C-alpha positions as CSV (number, residue, x, y, z in Angstrom):
1,M,91.9,-54.3,38.5
2,K,94.4,-51.4,38.4
3,S,95.4,-49.8,41.7
4,V,94.7,-46.2,42.2
5,S,98.4,-45.3,41.9
6,Q,98.6,-47.2,38.6
7,M,95.6,-45.4,37.3
8,E,97.0,-42.0,38.3
9,G,100.3,-42.8,36.5
10,A,98.4,-43.8,33.4
11,E,95.9,-41.0,33.2
12,G,97.7,-38.2,35.0
13,V,96.1,-35.5,37.0
14,G,95.2,-33.3,34.1
15,I,95.6,-29.6,33.7
16,G,95.1,-27.4,36.7
17,R,94.2,-28.7,40.2
18,E,95.4,-31.9,41.7
19,K,92.8,-34.7,41.3
20,C,91.5,-37.3,43.8
21,L,91.1,-40.5,41.9
22,T,87.9,-42.2,42.9
23,G,89.3,-45.6,41.8
24,I,86.2,-46.1,39.7
25,E,87.9,-46.1,36.2
26,G,84.8,-45.0,34.3
27,L,84.1,-42.1,36.6
28,D,87.7,-41.0,36.7
29,S,87.7,-40.9,32.9
30,I,84.5,-38.9,32.9
31,L,86.1,-36.4,35.2
32,G,89.4,-36.1,33.3
33,G,91.4,-37.8,36.0
34,G,89.2,-37.7,39.2
35,I,87.5,-35.2,41.5
36,P,89.5,-32.0,42.1
37,R,91.1,-32.2,45.5
38,N,89.2,-30.6,48.4
39,N,85.9,-30.5,46.5
40,T,82.6,-31.2,48.3
41,V,80.4,-33.2,45.9
42,L,76.7,-34.0,46.1
43,L,76.1,-37.6,45.1
44,T,72.3,-37.5,44.5
45,G,69.6,-39.8,43.2
46,N,66.5,-41.9,43.9
47,C,66.3,-45.0,46.1
48,G,68.2,-48.0,44.7
49,T,70.5,-46.2,42.3
50,G,73.7,-47.3,44.0
51,K,74.7,-44.1,45.9
52,T,75.9,-45.9,49.0
53,S,77.8,-48.5,47.0
54,V,79.7,-45.9,44.9
55,S,80.6,-43.9,48.0
56,L,81.8,-47.0,49.8
57,E,84.0,-48.0,46.8
58,Y,85.4,-44.4,46.7
59,L,86.5,-44.7,50.3
60,L,87.8,-48.3,49.8
61,H,90.0,-47.4,46.9
62,G,91.4,-44.5,48.8
63,A,92.2,-46.6,51.8
64,I,94.0,-49.1,49.5
65,A,96.1,-46.2,48.1
66,G,97.0,-45.0,51.7
67,E,94.3,-42.3,52.1
68,N,92.3,-42.5,55.3
69,G,88.5,-42.5,54.8
70,L,85.7,-41.5,57.2
71,Y,82.1,-42.6,56.7
72,L,79.4,-40.8,58.7
73,S,76.2,-42.8,58.6
74,V,72.9,-41.2,59.4
75,T,70.4,-43.9,58.5
76,E,72.2,-47.3,58.7
77,P,74.4,-49.0,61.5
78,F,78.0,-49.3,60.4
79,E,77.9,-53.1,60.7
80,K,75.5,-53.2,57.8
81,L,77.7,-50.8,55.8
82,I,80.7,-53.0,56.3
83,A,78.7,-56.1,55.3
84,N,78.0,-54.3,52.0
85,M,81.7,-53.9,51.4
86,I,82.6,-57.5,52.0
87,P,81.5,-58.7,48.5
88,Y,84.1,-56.5,46.8
89,D,87.0,-58.7,45.6
90,F,89.5,-56.0,46.8
91,F,88.0,-55.5,50.3
92,R,90.3,-56.2,53.2
93,R,89.1,-56.1,56.8
94,E,92.6,-54.9,57.9
95,L,91.8,-51.5,56.3
96,I,89.3,-51.0,59.1
97,K,91.4,-52.5,61.9
98,S,94.3,-50.3,60.9
99,G,92.2,-47.1,60.9
100,K,92.4,-46.5,57.2
101,L,88.6,-46.8,57.1
102,T,86.5,-45.4,60.0
103,F,82.7,-45.8,60.3
104,I,80.7,-43.6,62.8
105,D,77.0,-43.4,63.4
106,I,76.1,-39.7,63.5
107,S,73.8,-40.4,66.4
108,A,76.9,-40.8,68.5
109,I,77.9,-37.3,67.5
110,Y,74.4,-36.0,68.4
111,S,74.6,-37.7,71.8
112,K,78.0,-36.3,72.5
113,L,76.8,-32.8,71.6
114,G,73.7,-33.2,73.8
115,F,71.2,-32.8,70.9
116,N,67.9,-33.9,72.3
117,R,65.4,-32.0,70.2
118,D,63.8,-32.4,66.8
119,R,65.1,-29.2,65.4
120,M,68.6,-27.8,65.4
121,S,69.4,-24.2,66.1
122,L,72.0,-22.1,64.2
123,E,74.3,-22.7,67.1
124,D,73.7,-26.5,66.9
125,V,74.6,-26.4,63.2
126,D,77.9,-24.7,64.0
127,L,78.6,-27.3,66.8
128,L,77.9,-30.1,64.4
129,V,80.2,-28.8,61.7
130,A,82.9,-28.3,64.3
131,A,82.4,-31.9,65.6
132,I,82.7,-33.4,62.1
133,G,85.8,-31.3,61.6
134,D,87.3,-32.7,64.8
135,L,86.6,-36.3,63.6
136,A,88.2,-35.6,60.3
137,R,91.3,-34.4,62.0
138,E,91.4,-37.2,64.5
139,T,91.1,-39.9,61.8
140,R,93.3,-37.9,59.4
141,A,90.6,-38.3,56.7
142,R,91.5,-37.4,53.2
143,R,88.1,-38.7,52.0
144,L,84.8,-38.4,53.7
145,V,81.2,-39.5,53.1
146,I,78.1,-38.3,54.8
147,D,75.1,-40.7,54.2
148,S,72.9,-38.8,53.9
149,I,73.0,-35.0,54.1
150,T,69.2,-35.1,53.4
151,S,68.6,-37.0,56.7
152,V,70.6,-34.4,58.6
153,A,68.7,-31.6,56.8
154,Y,65.4,-33.0,58.1
155,Q,66.3,-31.4,61.5
156,L,66.8,-28.0,59.9
157,D,63.6,-26.1,59.5
158,T,64.9,-23.1,57.5
159,Q,67.0,-22.8,54.3
160,E,69.3,-20.4,56.3
161,K,70.3,-23.3,58.6
162,L,70.8,-25.7,55.7
163,R,72.9,-23.1,53.8
164,N,75.0,-22.6,57.0
165,L,75.5,-26.3,57.3
166,M,76.6,-26.7,53.6
167,L,78.8,-23.7,53.6
168,G,80.4,-24.6,56.9
169,L,81.1,-28.2,55.9
170,S,82.5,-27.2,52.5
171,K,84.8,-24.6,53.9
172,M,86.0,-26.7,56.9
173,L,86.5,-29.9,54.9
174,S,88.3,-28.1,52.1
175,G,90.6,-26.5,54.6
176,L,91.5,-29.9,56.0
177,G,92.4,-31.2,52.5
178,T,89.4,-33.6,52.5
179,T,87.6,-34.5,49.3
180,S,84.0,-35.3,50.3
181,L,80.8,-37.0,49.0
182,L,77.5,-35.9,50.5
183,I,74.7,-38.3,49.6
184,S,71.4,-36.6,48.8
185,E,68.2,-38.5,48.5
186,L,65.6,-37.7,45.8
187,T,62.1,-38.8,45.1
188,A,60.4,-39.0,41.7
189,A,58.5,-35.8,42.6
190,D,61.7,-33.7,43.2
191,A,62.3,-31.3,40.4
192,S,65.9,-30.3,41.3
193,Y,69.1,-32.2,42.0
194,S,68.6,-32.0,45.8
195,K,65.7,-32.2,48.3
196,Y,65.8,-28.5,49.2
197,G,67.6,-26.9,46.2
198,V,70.2,-25.3,48.5
199,E,72.7,-28.3,48.5
200,E,73.2,-28.4,44.7
201,A,74.0,-24.7,44.5
202,I,76.7,-24.7,47.2
203,A,78.3,-28.1,46.4
204,D,81.4,-28.0,44.2
205,G,80.1,-30.9,42.2
206,V,76.8,-32.8,41.5
207,I,76.8,-36.4,40.4
208,L,73.3,-37.6,39.5
209,M,72.3,-41.3,39.8
210,G,69.1,-42.6,38.4
211,N,67.0,-45.6,37.4
212,L,66.0,-46.1,33.7
213,E,63.5,-48.7,32.5
214,R,64.4,-50.2,29.1
215,N,62.7,-53.2,27.5
216,G,61.4,-54.3,30.9
217,D,64.7,-54.0,32.7
218,M,65.7,-51.4,35.3
219,L,69.1,-49.9,34.6
220,R,71.1,-47.7,36.9
221,T,72.5,-44.6,35.4
222,L,75.2,-41.9,36.3
223,Q,75.7,-38.4,35.0
224,V,78.0,-35.7,36.1
225,I,76.0,-32.5,36.2
226,K,78.7,-30.1,37.4
227,M,82.3,-30.3,38.8
228,R,84.2,-27.2,39.6
229,G,87.9,-27.3,38.8
230,T,87.8,-29.7,35.9
231,S,86.3,-30.3,32.5
232,H,84.0,-33.3,32.3
233,S,81.6,-35.2,30.2
234,R,77.9,-34.5,30.8
235,A,76.8,-37.7,29.0
236,K,74.6,-40.3,30.8
237,Y,76.3,-43.6,31.5
238,V,74.9,-47.0,32.5
239,L,76.2,-48.2,35.8
240,D,76.7,-51.8,36.9
241,L,77.6,-52.8,40.4
242,T,79.9,-55.9,40.4
243,T,82.2,-57.6,42.9
244,A,85.1,-56.2,40.9
245,G,83.8,-52.7,41.4
246,T,81.5,-50.2,39.6
247,L,81.5,-50.4,35.8
248,L,80.3,-47.6,33.6
249,V,79.5,-47.6,29.9
250,P,77.9,-44.9,27.7
251,L,74.2,-44.9,27.4
252,L,73.5,-45.1,23.7
253,K,70.7,-42.6,22.6
254,G,68.9,-45.3,20.8
255,N,68.7,-47.4,24.0
256,Q,66.7,-44.9,26.0
257,S,63.3,-46.0,25.0
């Protein structure tokens, strides 16, 4: 597998803004060389579509290339997330020991901030954004993942609070030079690209992951809906999770039935 630096030399950063290579060759090709630096991207989709795996691989490739990564987990303990990374052929535990990869349960942030109620106030939202910013500075994170922004949003009872959270995170992380993936959980009944419709409008990019049944098999799919700062393909791709990393191939129109 090519290193991130080798891929950047081969594909270049494209015209315009500097790109952050995900290290997933197919996705970097779709995006014309990677995610524009400092973008906040919504990685959205149904259960079992591979959102966590793709986000972990994104951080792992960055760490191998020398970029610190921070993973904020809302729903799973970090030990389970690390176990999911071990099957990758290119995973090295030293990346965690050296601080290149940091995993933090967001419940620890809530506890430190003294959150002890089911609903956050607007002041709580501001405190949470500031706390995440402090962690990004402390860990010198150039890449960040929140898994999931939907679970955080469950504690926000108004669209105003969610809008403040998204705008605050996007502005703060961009200012720190951090390129971020915010995982969004969808159900089959959701008509938009995010649970509440606010996230997709504020995010710089939306990457949609899905499940597609074909001839009795369930395929994972990926499609870039939008990405500010770069031209990109809007075609749908079949995604395969392997020990060598995520593989993407175009979904042929004749294979959608």
